[in-house]
KEKE-3310 file (N, C-alpha, C; in steps of 0.2 Angstrom, whole numbers, plus 5000, padded with zeros to 4 digits):
npx = (4988:4987:4978:4976:4983:4992:5001:5010:5023:5028:5039:5045:5049:5049:5043:5034:5028:5022:5014:5004:4999:4994:4984:4977:4974:4970:4962:4966:4969:4979:4990:5001:5015:5031:5045:5062:5079:5087:5077:5061:5045:5031:5014:4998:4981:4966:4951:4940:4946:4956:4964:4974:4989:4998:5014:5024:5039:5056:5069:5082:5091:5084:5090:5104:5117:5118:5106:5097:5101:5096:5082:5080:5083:5074:5062:5065:5064:5051:5046:5042:5031:5018:5005:4988:4972:4956:4940:4923:4918:4927:4929:4922:4929:4942:4940:4937:4949:4959:4954:4957:4971:4979:4991:4990:4994:4987:4971:4955:4952:4944:4947:4950:4947:4940:4938:4951:4963:4978:4988:4999:5008:5014:5028:5030:5027:5018:5000:4988:4971:4957:4941:4935:4928:4920:4930:4938:4951:4949:4944:4955:4960)
npy = (5138:5122:5108:5094:5078:5073:5064:5049:5038:5021:5008:4996:4979:4976:4985:4982:4970:4975:4985:4976:4969:4980:4985:4973:4965:4974:4983:4996:5010:5012:5027:5035:5031:5033:5030:5033:5036:5030:5029:5026:5032:5028:5028:5024:5025:5025:5021:5029:5040:5049:5060:5056:5050:5035:5031:5019:5014:5010:5005:5017:5030:5046:5041:5037:5024:5017:5020:5015:5001:4998:5000:4990:4979:4979:4977:4964:4957:4958:4968:4981:4994:5000:5007:5013:5006:5011:5004:4999:4987:4977:4963:4957:4963:4958:4945:4945:4950:4940:4929:4933:4930:4938:4939:4937:4944:4945:4941:4948:4958:4963:4980:4994:5005:5000:4987:4978:4972:4964:4965:4959:4967:4963:4965:4963:4972:4979:4981:4989:4986:4994:4995:5008:5015:5027:5033:5035:5041:5034:5022:5014:5010)
npz = (5003:5010:5002:5001:5002:4988:4982:4986:4990:4987:4991:4979:4973:4960:4947:4936:4941:4953:4948:4941:4953:4960:4951:4946:4958:4968:4962:4958:4947:4933:4931:4927:4917:4914:4906:4908:4904:4915:4925:4931:4931:4939:4942:4951:4955:4966:4959:4963:4969:4961:4964:4973:4970:4969:4970:4962:4967:4964:4976:4978:4970:4974:4986:4996:4994:5007:5013:5003:5004:5017:5015:5006:5014:5024:5016:5012:5024:5026:5034:5030:5031:5021:5018:5024:5020:5018:5021:5019:5024:5032:5033:5022:5012:5014:5012:4998:4993:4997:4991:4978:4979:4987:4999:5017:5033:5045:5050:5049:5063:5078:5084:5095:5087:5076:5063:5058:5046:5040:5026:5013:5000:4983:4985:4998:5007:5020:5021:5028:5031:5035:5043:5049:5064:5075:5089:5105:5116:5127:5123:5122:5134)
capx = (4985:4987:4972:4976:4989:4991:5006:5014:5027:5029:5045:5043:5055:5048:5038:5029:5024:5018:5008:5000:4996:4989:4978:4973:4972:4967:4958:4968:4969:4986:4989:5007:5021:5035:5052:5068:5086:5089:5072:5054:5040:5024:5009:4992:4976:4960:4946:4936:4951:4961:4968:4979:4992:5003:5020:5028:5046:5062:5073:5087:5092:5089:5093:5111:5118:5117:5098:5094:5102:5092:5075:5079:5083:5067:5058:5066:5062:5044:5044:5041:5024:5016:5000:4982:4967:4949:4935:4916:4917:4934:4929:4920:4935:4947:4938:4938:4956:4962:4951:4961:4977:4982:4993:4988:4998:4982:4964:4951:4951:4941:4951:4946:4945:4936:4940:4958:4967:4985:4989:5005:5008:5019:5034:5031:5025:5011:4995:4983:4964:4953:4935:4935:4922:4922:4933:4941:4957:4947:4943:4962:4962)
capy = (5133:5115:5106:5087:5074:5071:5059:5045:5033:5014:5005:4989:4976:4976:4989:4978:4966:4979:4988:4971:4968:4986:4986:4967:4963:4979:4987:5003:5012:5015:5034:5038:5026:5036:5027:5037:5032:5027:5030:5025:5036:5024:5029:5022:5028:5022:5024:5034:5045:5051:5065:5054:5045:5031:5030:5013:5016:5005:5008:5019:5037:5050:5038:5035:5017:5015:5020:5010:4995:4998:4999:4983:4974:4979:4974:4957:4954:4959:4973:4988:4996:5004:5012:5010:5006:5011:4999:5000:4981:4974:4956:4956:4965:4954:4938:4946:4951:4934:4925:4935:4928:4943:4936:4941:4943:4945:4941:4954:4958:4969:4984:5000:5010:4997:4981:4978:4966:4966:4961:4961:4968:4959:4966:4961:4978:4979:4985:4989:4986:4996:4998:5012:5017:5032:5031:5040:5038:5029:5015:5010:5008)
capz = (5008:5008:5002:5002:5000:4981:4980:4991:4986:4990:4987:4977:4970:4953:4945:4932:4946:4957:4944:4940:4959:4962:4947:4946:4964:4973:4958:4957:4940:4931:4929:4924:4917:4910:4906:4906:4903:4921:4930:4929:4936:4938:4947:4951:4960:4967:4954:4966:4972:4957:4967:4977:4966:4973:4965:4963:4966:4966:4981:4974:4970:4978:4992:4995:4994:5013:5014:4998:5007:5023:5013:5003:5019:5027:5012:5012:5030:5027:5039:5028:5031:5015:5019:5026:5015:5021:5018:5023:5027:5032:5033:5015:5007:5016:5009:4991:4991:4998:4985:4972:4980:4991:5005:5023:5039:5050:5048:5052:5070:5082:5087:5098:5081:5071:5061:5055:5044:5038:5020:5010:4992:4979:4987:5005:5011:5024:5019:5033:5029:5041:5043:5055:5068:5079:5095:5109:5119:5132:5120:5122:5140)
cpx = (4985:4980:4971:4983:4988:4996:5009:5017:5027:5034:5043:5049:5055:5042:5032:5025:5020:5012:5003:4996:4991:4983:4974:4970:4968:4962:4960:4969:4976:4985:4995:5012:5026:5042:5057:5074:5087:5083:5065:5049:5033:5020:5002:4987:4970:4955:4942:4940:4957:4966:4974:4983:4997:5008:5023:5035:5051:5066:5080:5087:5085:5092:5100:5111:5116:5109:5095:5095:5097:5085:5075:5079:5077:5062:5059:5064:5054:5042:5043:5034:5023:5011:4993:4977:4960:4944:4928:4915:4923:4933:4927:4926:4941:4946:4939:4945:4960:4960:4955:4969:4982:4984:4991:4993:4993:4975:4961:4950:4948:4947:4947:4943:4941:4939:4946:4960:4973:4986:4996:5004:5013:5026:5035:5029:5018:5006:4989:4976:4960:4946:4934:4929:4925:4925:4936:4947:4955:4946:4950:4964:4961)
cpy = (5126:5112:5098:5084:5072:5065:5055:5040:5026:5011:4998:4986:4976:4980:4986:4974:4970:4982:4982:4970:4974:4986:4979:4965:4968:4983:4994:5004:5015:5023:5036:5032:5029:5033:5032:5033:5028:5028:5029:5028:5032:5026:5026:5026:5024:5025:5030:5040:5047:5056:5063:5048:5041:5029:5023:5014:5010:5009:5011:5027:5041:5047:5036:5027:5014:5015:5015:5003:4993:4996:4992:4978:4973:4976:4966:4954:4954:4963:4980:4989:5001:5010:5009:5011:5006:5007:5000:4993:4977:4966:4954:4957:4961:4947:4939:4946:4944:4929:4927:4933:4933:4939:4941:4939:4942:4945:4947:4953:4964:4973:4990:5004:5007:4990:4982:4972:4968:4962:4963:4962:4963:4960:4965:4967:4977:4984:4984:4990:4988:4998:5002:5014:5023:5029:5037:5037:5033:5022:5011:5008:5001)
cpz = (5005:5008:5003:5000:4993:4979:4986:4987:4991:4987:4985:4974:4963:4951:4941:4937:4950:4954:4943:4947:4961:4958:4947:4952:4968:4969:4957:4949:4938:4929:4925:4923:4912:4911:4904:4905:4909:4927:4927:4934:4934:4944:4946:4956:4960:4962:4957:4969:4967:4959:4971:4973:4971:4968:4967:4962:4968:4971:4977:4975:4970:4984:4991:4996:5001:5015:5009:5001:5013:5020:5010:5009:5023:5023:5012:5018:5031:5032:5037:5027:5025:5017:5022:5020:5019:5017:5022:5026:5026:5030:5025:5011:5008:5012:5001:4989:4992:4993:4979:4973:4984:4997:5011:5028:5045:5047:5051:5059:5073:5085:5090:5092:5076:5069:5057:5052:5041:5032:5018:5002:4989:4981:4994:5009:5014:5022:5024:5031:5035:5039:5050:5058:5073:5086:5098:5112:5124:5130:5120:5128:5142)
residu = (MET:ILE:THR:ASN:ILE:SER:LEU:MET:SER:VAL:PHE:VAL:ASN:ASP:ILE:ASP:GLU:ALA:LEU:GLU:PHE:TYR:THR:GLU:LYS:LEU:GLY:PHE:VAL:PRO:LYS:THR:ASP:VAL:LYS:LEU:ALA:ASN:PHE:ARG:TRP:THR:THR:VAL:HIS:HIS:PRO:ASP:HIS:PRO:GLU:LEU:GLU:LEU:GLN:LEU:ALA:LEU:PRO:GLY:PRO:PRO:LEU:ASP:GLU:GLU:ASP:THR:SER:ALA:VAL:ARG:ARG:MET:MET:GLN:LYS:GLY:THR:MET:HIS:ALA:PHE:GLY:ILE:ALA:THR:ASP:ASP:CYS:ARG:LYS:THR:PHE:ALA:GLU:LEU:THR:ALA:ARG:GLY:VAL:GLU:TYR:LEU:GLN:GLU:PRO:SER:GLU:ARG:PRO:TYR:GLY:VAL:GLU:ALA:VAL:LEU:ARG:ASP:SER:SER:GLY:ASN:TRP:LEU:VAL:LEU:VAL:GLU:GLN:ARG:PRO:TYR:THR:GLY:GLU:ASP:PHE:SER)
# end
């Protein structure tokens, strides 16, 4: 039986830079950092949710060169979506993160499902910050 998601990966340009961003700007905690001859396995997690690790990965194997190039192009264009982050107060969290120097694409805005802001990580990936509230399909009409 599947119990939960335990690992997800986000492509980054530089693992050390991303590690600094996710720990110092977002408050995540380092979990694993193993350096092998041609690969580095680096993960962080939110302090309240150690069961979900976020792997900071360079684009490359097991992707082939064509896919690696496509991922790098999307990252360079700033169109790569990483993941959503839940918050209990989007406006307050947005203010705290931007005060720490986190770049944003969209200030907090009312949506049918709550309040949403869009930020960028140090590699240009979109991070969606959401203060969710109950909604139904009718809320989108």
